C-alpha positions as CSV (number, residue, x, y, z in Angstrom):
1,X,20.9,33.8,9.3
2,X,20.6,30.5,11.1
3,X,19.7,27.2,9.5
4,X,16.5,27.0,11.6
5,X,15.3,30.4,10.1
6,X,15.8,29.1,6.5
7,X,14.6,25.5,7.0
8,X,11.0,26.3,5.9
9,X,12.0,27.6,2.5
10,X,13.4,26.0,-0.6
11,X,15.5,29.0,-1.5
12,X,19.2,29.3,-0.9
13,X,20.1,32.8,0.2
14,X,21.4,35.1,-1.2
15,X,19.5,34.7,-4.5
16,X,17.9,36.9,-7.1
17,X,14.2,37.1,-6.4
18,X,11.6,38.7,-8.7
19,X,8.6,40.3,-7.0
20,X,5.6,41.2,-9.1
21,X,3.4,44.1,-7.7
22,X,0.1,44.9,-9.3
23,X,-2.0,47.9,-8.4
24,X,-4.0,50.8,-9.7
25,X,-2.4,53.0,-12.3
26,X,-1.7,56.2,-10.3
27,X,1.1,58.7,-10.7
28,X,2.6,57.8,-7.3
29,X,2.3,54.0,-7.6
30,X,5.7,53.1,-9.1
31,X,7.6,55.5,-6.9
32,X,5.9,54.4,-3.7
33,X,6.6,50.7,-4.5
34,X,10.2,51.4,-5.3
35,X,10.6,53.2,-2.0
36,X,9.2,50.2,-0.1
37,X,11.5,47.8,-2.0
38,X,14.5,50.0,-1.3
39,X,13.7,49.9,2.4
40,X,14.0,46.2,2.5
41,X,16.7,45.8,-0.3
42,X,18.9,48.9,-0.2
43,X,21.0,47.6,-3.1
44,X,18.0,47.3,-5.4
45,X,18.6,49.0,-8.8
46,X,15.4,51.1,-9.3
47,X,16.2,51.5,-13.0
48,X,15.7,47.8,-13.5
49,X,12.0,47.8,-12.7
50,X,9.9,46.3,-15.5
51,X,6.5,48.0,-15.9
52,X,3.5,46.8,-17.8
53,X,0.1,48.4,-18.0
54,X,-3.1,46.3,-18.3
55,X,-4.9,46.3,-21.6
56,X,-7.5,48.7,-20.3
57,X,-4.9,50.9,-18.6
58,X,-6.5,50.7,-15.1
59,X,-3.8,48.6,-13.6
60,X,0.0,48.6,-13.6
61,X,2.3,45.7,-13.0
62,X,5.8,46.2,-11.7
63,X,8.5,43.5,-11.5
64,X,11.3,44.2,-9.1
65,X,14.1,41.7,-8.9
66,X,16.0,42.0,-5.7
67,X,19.0,40.2,-4.2
68,X,17.2,38.4,-1.4
69,X,19.2,37.6,1.7
70,X,16.7,35.8,3.9
71,X,13.2,34.5,4.3
72,X,12.5,37.2,6.9
73,X,13.5,39.9,4.5
74,X,11.1,38.6,1.9
75,X,8.3,38.1,4.4
76,X,8.7,41.7,5.7
77,X,8.8,43.1,2.1
78,X,5.7,41.2,1.1
79,X,3.8,42.4,4.2
80,X,4.6,46.0,3.6
81,X,3.8,45.9,-0.1
82,X,0.5,44.0,0.5
83,X,-0.6,46.6,3.1
84,X,-0.2,49.5,0.8
85,X,-3.7,50.9,-0.3
86,X,-2.8,51.1,-4.0
87,X,-1.6,47.4,-4.2
88,X,-4.0,44.8,-5.4
89,X,-1.7,41.7,-5.6
90,X,1.9,40.9,-4.7
91,X,3.4,37.7,-6.2
């Protein structure tokens, strides 16, 4: 990655980067999110996902820590996650 591509970020790549994905509690939610993350970070360890249900059980939060290699990778991942119909918020 060129210096110009990374100049608008404070991160130094590669780095470990946690992504929090919040969405509706559905049977397919976690698996769908893991598949998206793996498309953008093939070395992601799916067994490392941290899951937490909301107090009412309507929402599920997943934290996926990837080895980020570029700002473009993160931007593409955030775009695909945010576009998924079950996702409410990506942080």
